[in-house]
C-alpha positions in Angstrom: 12.3 -10.1 -11.0 12.1 -7.7 -8.1 12.4 -4.0 -8.4 15.6 -2.2 -7.2 14.8 0.5 -4.6 16.7 3.8 -4.2 16.6 6.8 -1.9 15.8 10.0 -3.9 14.7 12.5 -1.3 15.2 13.4 2.3 13.3 15.5 4.9 14.8 16.1 8.3 13.4 17.9 11.3 15.9 17.5 14.1 17.3 19.2 17.2 20.4 20.3 15.3 18.9 21.4 12.1 15.9 21.6 9.9 16.4 20.3 6.4 18.9 17.8 5.0 21.7 20.3 4.5 21.5 22.0 8.0 21.3 18.6 9.7 24.2 17.0 7.8 26.4 20.1 8.4 25.7 20.0 12.1 26.4 16.3 12.3 29.8 16.5 10.7 30.7 19.5 13.0 29.7 17.4 16.1 27.1 19.9 17.1 25.1 19.1 20.2 21.4 19.7 20.4 20.9 18.7 24.1 20.0 21.4 26.5 17.8 22.0 29.5 14.1 21.3 28.8 12.1 24.4 27.8 8.8 22.8 26.7 7.8 22.6 30.4 9.4 23.3 33.8 11.5 20.3 34.5 12.6 21.4 38.0 10.9 18.5 39.8 12.1 15.8 37.4 15.2 13.6 37.9 16.2 14.2 34.2 15.8 17.9 33.2 17.5 17.7 29.8 16.4 16.9 26.2 17.1 17.5 22.6 14.3 19.8 21.6 13.4 21.2 18.2 13.1 24.8 19.1 13.4 26.6 15.7 10.5 24.8 14.1 7.7 27.0 12.7 4.8 25.0 11.4 3.4 27.8 9.3 6.4 27.5 7.0 5.1 24.1 6.0 1.3 24.1 6.4 -1.8 26.3 7.0 -1.6 27.9 10.4 -5.2 26.9 11.2 -4.7 23.3 10.1 -1.5 23.1 12.2 -3.5 23.9 15.3 -5.5 20.7 14.6 -2.4 18.6 14.6 -0.2 17.4 17.5 3.5 18.3 17.1 4.4 14.9 16.0 2.1 15.1 13.0 3.3 18.6 12.2 6.9 17.3 12.2 6.0 14.4 9.9 4.2 16.7 7.4 7.1 19.1 7.3 9.7 16.3 6.8 7.6 14.8 4.1 7.3 18.0 2.2 11.0 18.6 2.5 11.6 15.1 1.2 9.3 15.6 -1.8 11.0 19.0 -2.6 14.4 17.4 -2.2 13.4 14.7 -4.6 12.2 17.2 -7.1 8.9 15.3 -7.5 6.2 17.0 -9.6 3.1 15.7 -7.9 0.9 16.6 -10.9 2.9 14.2 -13.1 3.4 11.1 -11.0 0.7 8.4 -10.6 -0.6 9.2 -7.1 -2.4 5.8 -6.9 1.1 4.3 -6.8 2.6 6.8 -4.3 2.3 5.6 -0.7 3.1 6.7 2.9 4.5 4.5 5.6 5.2 6.8 8.6 5.1 5.6 12.2 5.4 6.9 15.7 6.3 5.2 18.9 4.0 7.2 21.1 1.8 9.4 18.9 0.1 12.6 20.2 1.1 12.4 23.8 1.3 16.2 24.4 -2.3 16.5 23.1 -3.4 13.6 25.3 -1.9 15.4 28.3 -3.4 18.8 27.6 -6.8 17.4 26.8 -6.9 15.2 30.0 -6.1 18.3 32.0 -9.0 20.0 30.4 -11.2 17.0 30.9 -10.5 16.8 34.7 -10.7 20.6 35.2 -13.7 21.4 33.1 -15.5 18.3 32.2 -16.3 16.1 29.2 -18.0 18.9 27.2 -14.8 20.8 26.8 -12.8 18.1 25.0 -11.8 19.2 21.5 -13.5 17.4 18.6 -10.0 17.0 17.2 -8.8 15.1 20.3 -8.9 11.6 18.9 -7.5 12.4 15.4 -4.7 14.4 17.1 -3.5 11.5 19.3 -3.8 8.4 17.2 -0.4 7.2 15.9 -1.6 6.6 12.3 -2.8 10.2 11.8 0.8 11.4 10.7 0.7 9.0 7.7 -2.9 10.0 7.2 -2.3 13.7 7.2 0.6 13.4 4.8 -1.5 11.3 2.4 -4.3 13.9 2.6 -2.2 17.0 2.2 -0.2 15.6 -0.7 -3.2 13.7 -2.2 -1.3 10.4 -2.3 -3.6 7.4 -2.8 -1.1 4.6 -2.5 -0.9 2.5 0.7 -1.0 4.7 3.8 0.3 2.7 6.8 1.5 3.3 10.3 4.0 1.0 12.1 4.6 1.4 15.8 7.5 -0.7 17.1 8.8 1.7 19.7 12.4 2.8 18.9 12.5 0.4 15.8 9.6 2.2 14.2 11.3 4.4 11.6 13.6 1.6 10.4 10.7 -0.8 10.2 8.7 1.7 8.2 11.6 2.2 5.7 12.2 -1.6 5.5 8.6 -2.4 4.8 8.4 0.3 2.3 11.5 -1.1 0.6 9.8 -4.5 0.4 6.6 -3.1 -0.9 8.3 -1.3 -3.8 10.6 -4.3 -4.4 7.6 -6.5 -5.1 5.8 -4.0 -7.2 3.2 -2.6 -4.8 4.1 1.0 -5.3 6.4 3.3 -7.3 7.2 5.7 -4.6 6.8 5.8 -0.9 7.4 8.5 1.8 8.8 6.4 4.7 10.2 7.1 8.1 9.2 8.1 11.7 8.1 11.0 13.8 8.0 11.8 17.5 7.2 14.7 19.8 7.2 13.3 23.3 9.3 15.7 25.3 6.4 16.2 27.6 5.7 15.8 31.3 4.3 12.3 31.5 6.8 10.7 29.0 9.8 12.2 30.8 8.3 11.2 34.2 7.7 7.6 32.9 11.1 7.1 31.4 12.6 8.5 34.6 10.6 6.1 36.6 12.1 3.2 34.5 15.6 4.7 35.2 16.2 4.8 31.5 17.1 8.6 31.2 20.4 10.2 32.1 20.0 12.1 35.4 23.5 13.0 36.3 24.2 15.7 33.7 21.4 18.2 34.4 24.0 20.9 34.9 26.1 19.7 32.0 23.7 18.6 29.2 26.2 18.8 26.4 28.0 15.8 27.8 25.0 13.7 28.8 24.6 11.5 25.8 27.8 9.4 25.5 27.1 6.2 23.6 29.7 3.4 24.1 31.7 5.4 26.7 32.4 3.7 30.0 30.7 6.5 31.9 27.4 6.5 29.9 24.4 6.7 32.3 21.2 6.6 30.3 19.6 8.0 27.1 18.5 11.6 26.5 15.1 12.2 24.9 15.0 13.8 21.5 12.2 14.8 19.1 11.7 15.4 15.4 11.1 13.5 12.2 13.0 11.8 9.4 11.3 10.9 6.2 12.9 9.6 2.9 11.5 9.2 -0.6 11.9 5.5 -1.6 11.4 4.9 -5.3 11.8 2.0 -7.7 15.0 2.4 -9.7 13.1 2.3 -13.0 10.8 5.1 -11.9 13.7 7.2 -10.6 15.7 6.9 -13.8 12.7 7.7 -15.9 12.3 11.1 -14.3 16.1 11.7 -14.0 16.1 11.7 -10.1 19.2 12.1 -8.0 20.0 8.9 -6.2 21.6 9.2 -2.8 21.9 5.4 -2.1 20.2 2.1 -2.7 18.5 0.0 -0.2 19.4 -3.6 -0.7 18.6 -5.5 2.5 16.3 -5.5 5.5 16.0 -7.5 8.6 13.4 -7.6 11.3 12.9 -10.0 14.3 12.1 -10.1 18.0 14.1 -10.8 21.1 11.0 -12.3 22.7 12.8 -11.7 25.9 11.7 -8.7 28.0 9.4 -5.7 27.7 12.3 -3.3 28.0 15.7 -5.0 28.3 17.4 -6.4 25.2 18.4 -10.1 25.2 21.8 -10.8 26.8 24.8 -10.2 24.5 22.6 -8.9 21.7 21.9 -12.4 20.3 18.9 -11.5 18.4 20.2 -8.1 17.4 23.0 -10.0 15.7 20.5 -12.3 14.0 18.7 -9.2 12.8 21.8 -7.8 11.2 22.4 -11.2 9.6 19.0 -11.2 8.2 19.7 -7.9 6.4 23.0 -9.2 5.1 21.3 -12.4 3.8 18.4 -10.4 2.3 20.9 -8.4 0.3 23.2 -11.2 -0.5 26.1 -9.4 1.1 29.1 -10.9 3.0 29.9 -9.3 6.4 33.3 -8.2 5.2 31.6 -5.9 2.6 30.2 -3.7 5.2 32.2 -0.5 5.9 30.0 1.4 8.5 27.3 0.8 11.0 25.0 3.6 12.1 24.5 2.2 15.6 21.3 2.3 17.7 23.8 3.5 20.4 21.5 4.8 23.0 24.0 5.6 25.8 22.5 3.1 28.1 24.7 0.3 29.6 22.7 -2.7 28.3 22.1 -1.4 24.8 25.6 -0.3 24.0 27.2 -3.4 25.5 24.8 -5.7 23.7 25.0 -4.0 20.3 28.8 -4.1 20.4 28.7 -7.8 21.2 26.2 -8.3 18.4 28.4 -6.6 15.9 31.4 -8.9 17.0 29.2 -11.9 16.6 28.1 -11.1 13.1 31.4 -9.6 11.7 34.0 -11.5 13.6 37.5 -10.3 12.8 36.1 -7.8 10.4 34.5 -5.9 13.3 37.8 -4.3 13.9 37.7 -2.8 10.3 34.3 -1.3 10.8 33.5 2.3 11.7 30.6 2.4 14.1 29.0 5.6 15.3 25.9 6.9 17.1 24.4 10.2 16.1 22.2 10.0 19.3 25.3 11.5 21.0 24.2 14.8 19.3 20.4 14.6 18.8 19.4 12.3 21.7 17.1 9.5 21.1 14.1 10.4 18.9 12.3 7.1 19.7 10.0 6.3 16.8 11.7 9.0 14.6 15.2 7.7 15.3 15.4 5.2 12.4 14.2 7.7 9.8 16.7 10.4 10.8 19.5 7.8 11.1 18.6 6.4 7.6 19.2 9.9 6.3 22.5 10.1 8.0 23.6 6.7 6.7 22.7 7.5 3.2 24.5 10.9 3.3 27.5 9.0 4.8 27.5 6.7 1.7 27.1 9.6 -0.8 29.8 11.8 0.8 32.2 9.2 2.2 32.3 11.0 5.5 31.2 9.4 8.7 29.6 11.5 11.5 31.2 11.0 14.9 30.1 9.7 18.3 30.7 12.8 20.4 31.5 12.7 24.2 33.5 9.4 23.7 36.3 9.8 26.3 36.7 6.5 28.3 36.8 3.1 26.6 34.7 0.4 28.3 36.0 -3.1 28.9 35.3 -5.4 26.0 33.9 -2.6 23.9 36.9 -2.0 21.5 35.3 -1.1 18.1 36.1 2.1 16.2 33.3 4.3 17.5 34.5 7.3 15.5 35.2 9.3 18.6 34.5 13.0 18.6 35.4 14.0 15.0 33.9 13.0 11.7 36.0 10.7 9.7 36.7 10.5 5.9 36.3 7.0 4.6 35.0 5.4 1.5 31.7 3.8 2.4 30.3 1.5 -0.1 27.8 -0.4 2.1 26.4 0.4 5.5 23.9 -0.9 8.0 21.5 1.2 10.2 20.3 -0.4 13.4 17.3 0.2 15.4 16.2 -1.7 18.5 13.0 -1.1 20.5 11.3 -1.9 23.7 9.3 -5.1 23.4 12.3 -6.7 21.7 11.6 -5.2 18.3 14.8 -5.3 16.1 15.1 -3.7 12.6 18.1 -3.2 10.3 18.4 -1.8 6.9 21.4 -2.2 4.6 22.3 0.6 2.2 24.7 0.6 -0.7 26.4 3.2 -2.9 24.3 3.3 -6.1 25.8 1.8 -9.3 24.3 0.8 -12.5 
């Protein structure tokens, strides 16, 4: 008999709020975290906007000296993990740390450190490279640092599947607890890639929004006819996943239950999704089948919704493929309209939003939705949050390379 798996803690570092409460309040109010880039001078870049985390102070979460030995993406992950543990009210001295794991990934890793150290390398030579250079850039070090800081001896794993990273991490953690490999796992994603080279690279691919530099608040507009590219975001979203028996034994608060997970590949193109979202549809169906849930039982989809032409069109088509006539009854929203696209961290933050939607029966909006696009006629929860009983919901994440991941969450009931 497999274990039931529940969410008992949440940690969010986002462009619109730090901590679960601040993040959720800002989401429901439709606050926008997208502004002109301040991390560097973006004047010469086609896209000069991003959703930055500008109110983060690492010394609030870790030793200042140790923080200097971590790239920002690792700092975000450690802070989000500590917030999640605190939110879950876990006494680390009383749990079995051998059965407490960490599965936190990043799509890019320590890119800002890579950039700064290469500048130093070319300006001053190899002898000036920091001894912390390698452990600061490798994508697995976020999970490693969380394990080290909290003394967690369960599985410590990094998954890197581009924009599907956070959801894959949560899905694999769900499966590990379900089959008895751990009692608790900190799972999610982290990213800090608002830096010169990543922005230049995504601009070169023509993936970023470039026509709203003077009006950043309206740049990210998922599912709107006038969408013109995604906006880079940064931050971290980490949840505490716990076996139901373990959670009940310590009297934990349960936000939602994870009951299904799907993961597959388009096997089509390094960046473009397969036409009409064929394999995105199959991924959602895998999550439904894993949970033993019928399509008509789903109330809400937290969409990948990047504000790019191909993604939003393909995801909408995929939803129609899976849900048929019931697609008209679904609420579908993209919080990337407010926080931008957090790449590897997106799935973690969006899982938190989905679980809070289920707990509170309020759906966050897709802001900047003004003009419907032909053939895209779902309820995208335009511009204002919506009260609705949500018993079951899917959170979608689709990444470059054709990586697809979906998790299915349910309102908890004994």
